N, C-alpha and C positions, 0 to 999 in steps of 0.2 A: 480388359486391361485399360482401355481408353477411359473408362469411368473413374479409374483411380486418379487420373490427372485432373478430373473435374472437381475433385474434393480438396479442401484446404486441410493439410495435415499439420498438427501442432503437437510436438515440434516437427520440423520439416523431415527429419529422418524417418518419420512414420510412413512416409510414402514408399521408401525403399523396402522397409520391413514388410509391409503388407503386399507389395508387389512380388517380393520373393516368396512369401507364404502362398499366395494365389498361384504363382507360376509353378511352384514345386509340389503343390498338393496333389495327392493321388486320388483314388476313388473315395467316395464319401458314403458311408453307411448311415442311413437315417434311423436305425433302430438300435436299441440297447436292451440287454437282459437285466432289468432291475425291478425291484418290488415297489419302487416309488417313481414318481415322475408323471409326465403327461402321456396318457396311453395313446397307442395308435388305434384309431376307431375302425378296426376291421373285424368282421365276423367270419366264421367258417361253418359251413353247412355240415351237420353231423351225419347226414346221409351220403352226400356225394363228395364231401371234403373240399369243395370249391370255395375260394375266398369270396366274400360278399362285401362290397362297398359301392353304394349307389348314392345318387343325389338325395334320395328319400331317407336312407339310413344316416347320412352325414347331417342332414337337416335336423333329424330327430335327436341325434347325439349332441349336436351343437346347442339346441335349446335346453337340453338337460344340463349341459356344462354351464351354460349361462345362468341357469337357475340355481344349481346345486354345487357347482364347482367340478373340477375334473375327477375328484375322488368318487363321484357317483359311479364311475366306471367299475371301480373295485367293490363298491357297496351293493350293487344290484346284479341280478342275473341277466343273461343275454336277452331273454324274452322281454324283460322290463325296459331294456335299453332300445330295443327295436320298435318300429311303429306297430301299433296294435294290428294283429292279424297278418303280419308280414310273413311271406313265404319265399323260399329260395328261388331266385330267378332262373336257376339251372335245372332243378328237379322238383320244384313245388313243395319240398319238405318244409317243416315248420320248427325244426329243432336246430339250435345253433350254439356254438361256443365262442368265447371272446378271445381276441388276440392278447397274449400275455406280455409281449414286449412293449417297452415304452419308446417314445420318440427321442431320438438323440437330443441331448440338451442344447447343443449348438444349433440344430435345425429349429428346435423349439424357440430359443431366444432370438435366433436369426430371423424369424418370421414375425417377431413382436412389433416391428415397425408398422405392419398393416393392422395387426390386432389392436394396437394402441392408438396410432395416429388417425386411423380411418373410422374409429368408432366413437370418438369424442369430438363434439362440435367446436370446442375451444382450441383444438389442435389442428395441425395441417401436415400433409405429406409432401415432400420429404422433411425429415427432421432438420432443425437448424444445426444441432450438434449432437454427436455421440461422445460421451466422456467415460473413460474407464482406464484400468491399469494397462501397462505395456504388454501383458500376456494376452490381451484380447485381440491383437493382430492375428493370432492363431485361432481365436474363438469368436466372440460376438461380432467384432468388426468384420471379420472374414465371412462368417455365415450370413450376416445381414446383407453384405454386399452381393453375395452369390444369389440369395433368394430374391432380392430386389431386382437385380439385373435380369434374372430368369423371367420374372413376372412383368416388370415394368420397363426393362431396358435401360435403367439408370440407377445410380446409387441412392440409398435411402437417407443419406445425410449430406449436408453441405460442408460441414467441418467435423473433424475428429480430433479430440484432444486426449493425449495420453499422459498419464502420470506414473511416477515410480511408486515404490512401496516404503512403508515406515520401518526403519531399522533402528538399532540402538547405537550408542556412540562408537562402538567397534565395528559397525556395519553388519551385525548379526540380526536376523529376523526376530521379531518378538515371540517369546516362548515362555509359557508358564513354568516349564521345567528349569529354564535358565534364570527365571526370576527377573527378567529385564523388561517386563510389560509395563508401559506407562498408561495408566487409566485416565482417559480424558475427562470422565465425570469427576474423578477425585481432584484432578487439576482445576477443573472449573469451580468446584466447591472451595478449594484452597486459595485460588488466585483470581477467579473470575473468568467468565467466558471470553472477554475481550483480549486478555493476555494470551489465551490459547489460540484465538483467531489471529492475533498478531504474529505468533510463532508460525502458524500455517502460511501466512502471507510472506514471511521472511525467507521461507525455504524455496529453493528451485525445484518445483515438483516434477520437472522433466527427468530428474534422476531420483534414485532412492533417497529418502529423507531421514536423517538421523534425529532422534529425539531422546531426551533423558531429563531427569530433574534439573540437572545443571544447565542444559540448553534452554529449558523453559524459564529458568531463573534469569538467564541473559535476556530473554524476551521481556521479562518483567522490568528489567532495568531500562530497556528501550522504551517500553510503555510509559514508565515514569518520566522519562525525558520528554516524550511527546506530550504527555498530559501536563507536565509542569510548564512547558512552553505555552500551551493554551491557557493555563491558569495565570501566567504572567501577563499575557495579553488582556485577558478579561479583567484582571485586577487593575490594570492601567487604563481601562475604558469606563471606570465607574462614573466619571463626570463628563463623559463624551456623548453628545447627542448627534447622531449622524445626519439628522435633518437640518440642524442649525450650525453645527461646528465643523463640518467637513471642509477641507481646504482643497482648492483646485490644484491639479497636477502641476501647473506652471509655477505655483508658489511653494512647492515642496523644496526641501534642501536636496543637495546632490546625494547625500547619504540615503535619504528617504526614497529618491528615485532609483537608487541602486537596489534597495530592498524590493521595490516593486518589479524591477527588472529580473531579479532572482526569482520572485514569485511567478512571474510570467513564464520563465523557463521551466519552473516546476510544474505549472499547470499543463504546459505542452507535453512535458515528458511523462507525467502521470497519466494524462488522458490517452496518450499513445500506448503506454504500457497496459492500461486496462483494456483497451481495444484489442491488444495482442495477447491478453491473458498472462502477461508477465508480472504477476503479483509481487514477486520478490523485488522487481525493479521499483514498483510503487513503494514498498516498504523502505528500501534503502534510500530512495530519493527523498522521501518525506523525513525520514529519520536524520539524514545528513543535513537537510535544510534546517530542521529544528535545532540540531546540535551545533553545526558549523556556522551557517550563514546568520541564523538568528541569535541563539544564546551566546556564542563565542564572539560575535562581531556586533551585529545590529543592536541587540538588547544591551550588551555591555557598554556600548557607546551612548545609548539613549538614556541610561538610568539617571544620570545627572540632570538631564533636561526634564525627564518625567517626574522625578522626585523633588527637584529643587527650584525649578522655574515656576513662575506664577501660573496658576491654573488657566488663565486666559492668554498666556504667551502664545503668539502666532506659531512659533516653531514647535511648541509643545502640542498645539492642536494639529499641526501638520503631521507630527509623529503619530498622534492618535488616529489620524485619518488613515495612515498606512497600516497601523496595527489593526484597525477595524477591517480593512480590506484583507489583510493577512488571515485573520481568524475566520472570516466568512468563506474564504476559499479553502482553507485547511480543513474546517469542520466538514464540509461537503465531500472533499476528497478522502477523508478518513472514514466516512460513513459506511462504505461497503465492507470495511474491515473492523473498525471499532464501533459497532452499531450502538452499543449502550452509552459509551463515553461521548460519542458525537451528539447523541440526543440530549445528554446532560449539558454539554457545552451550548447547544442550540437554545436550551431553555433560559440561559443567562444572557443571550445576545439581545441588545436593544435594536429592534428593527421593525418599524411600523409596517404592517402589511406582510410580514414574513409568513412563510408556510407554517402550518400548525406543527408539522414534524419535519426534521431535517431530511427525512426520507423523501419528502415531497419538494425539496428545494431544487432549483435549477443548478445544473452543473456549471462550475466556473469556466469562463471562456478566455482564451488567449486574447491579449490586447496589444496590438501593434504599436500603440502609443508608448508603451513601456520599453520597447526595444531601442536602446541607445548605445551604440558601440563606443562612442567617445567617453561617456560616463563610465562604462564598464572597464575600458582600458585605463582610465585615470584612477578609478577606485582599486583596480588590481595592483597598480603600482603603489598606491598609498597603503594598501593592506599588506603588501610584501614588505614595505618599509616598517609597518607596524610590528611585524614579526622580528625585524632587526632590533627595533627599539625595545621590544619585550625581552629579548635576549640580553641586551645591555642592562636593562633594569634588574634582571635576575642575577647578572654578574655583580652589579652594584649591591644588591641585597646580600649576596654571599660574602661581600667584603664589609658588611655592616654599615655601608654608606647611607642606605635608606631602609625603611621597613616596607610599609604599603607603598604601592606605586604613586599614590597621591602625595607622598612625601618627597617626590623627585622633581628636580628641574632638569630638563633634557635639552642639550644643545646639539642640533643637527647641522653638520657641515656637509654641503653637497656641491655637486657640479652645477653649472649654470642651468642645465636642463632641469635638474632636481629642484633648485631654488625657485625657478619659475613656476613649477608645479605646486610646490609647498606654499609659496606666497599667495597663490590663488585659491588655496584650500582653507576655508574658515574653520575655526574651533579645533585646531590640531590638538590642543590639550585634552578635549573630550575623546578624540579618536585614539590617542595614546594613553589616556586615563592617567595623566600626570598633572601637576599643579602649574607648570610653566614650560613653554617650548620656545627656545631661541634658535634662530637660523643664521647661518654664516657660510661664506665660501669655503670650499674644500681645502684650499691652501692655508686657511687660518686655523685648521683643526689642531688642537694641542696634541702633545706626544701621547697622552694617555687616552685619546679618543679611539674608539673601537670600530673596526670594520668587520661586521659579523654577517653570516649568512651569504647568500648568493647575489645580493643587491650590490652592484658596482656603483662607484661614484658617490658613496655615502660613508661618513664616519659619525659616530655617536658618542657623546660624553655625558655622563650622569653625575649630578651632585645633589646634595640635600637642598630642597627649596627654601628660600628665605621668607621669613614672616612667621605668623602664627596660624594654627589650624582653626578653621571655621567650624564651629560645633554643629552647624546645620548641614553643610555640603562636604565637610572634611577636606576641602581644598586649603592648602597653605598659601597665604597671601599677605602681602605687606599692608593691605587695607584693614586687616583684622585688628580691632582695638582703636581704630581712628574715630569711630562714632561712639560718643559717650552714652547714648541711649541704648545702643546695642553693641556693647564692646566685644562680644564673643563672636560677632558675625562679620563676614567679609562684606564688601560694598554691594555685591550682587544680591546676597541673601538679605542684607539690611533693607534694600529697596523692595524686595519681594514681601518681606514681613510687614513693612509699612503699608503696602497696598492692601494686605490682608486685614490689617488692623483698622483701616478706614471704614 
């Protein structure tokens, strides 16, 4: 029983399960009456009836099994299986019959740790891990522990990982008669192996796992989100050279530093989850990061800067620096799950001296430089306010005041604390994706200003932005039309275009 506590059981309840199985187990019969299986290598003398099993006979049978497989026991007569000229050690007779029982399958598989680990030079005893279904606490895990402790005095494994079984959406086991079998080969042909692998990673294998065509399709949607996130990053790195364009961390914007902060948290969480075999945590962490932190926030705010700023603009290069770090970390963390997709992504990355395959790349490391509680706290407040502004924009859109959010001018009325924070936050228009942001004290808020959400000390008023729409960036600005050479552009875009034309 002491050896059970020397093993790491994954999940932890496996310890109690096998402890009870071992404690309550009765006698163990090592033979079965079957016409198949691994035979028990015992002979019986036809004259005196005594059983015969010696080092000599075991050595002979062992060599035959190694050369021909255990079926040789059934294919040959006893005389052919015994050493040439062998005689009964009890009566000197030379006629024998074979044992017809086979070895109990659990004793058979339970002794495999010695047969496998000690006969191959590349392996070692004990095993790092045994992995099987939850029924094996009664079977393989159990018998392996008993045989190893009997022979070696210690468990044959350092860790034991247990998984549940695949069932359908209603929790029923797969059955041809029920017609609820999901063929993984068919799924692979239709959707690709990576989507099937992503579904496997998304499920908590510690319990029974439900699968159906609908569930796999949900994994396909998650796959598309992750893949499109990577495509967006790659598409915006087309003119970025990491050797010459990378921007130092100190020169990044606060939003960029926030993105790296989120990435650092992801690296730490995913690395820990892989170490603990919690693959569903890996899936949900990466999927949420791509969907919420990147697509819904960081990318949404960056688009104007990436698409409309001059290619050499320092803030654009800063954003590309972060995108480059994001994709290099994401592609490696995705590799154990999305093997083919990550290899494809890797082939498009510009990285001098990079590994030939992503499978050979170094694992991303946590970076304490990115930990910044002040930035995290400020950005959390700004993003909470962003949700309030978004609700105000939706309300204004329902009243036909605006169409797209870029058609809005937003006035934010806040407490002194809020105004101090907002006045120190650059490019609020980009954060809220509107054409104009005005700030004012809370007491000056007009009667139609809205207090939405759970953010206190804030009211928001929305009206249509004044000016014309810039055909390049879509921002509505009073400067559109002021330049006769570029009458359809705002002042910012006009300056960018002039630089491009030079």
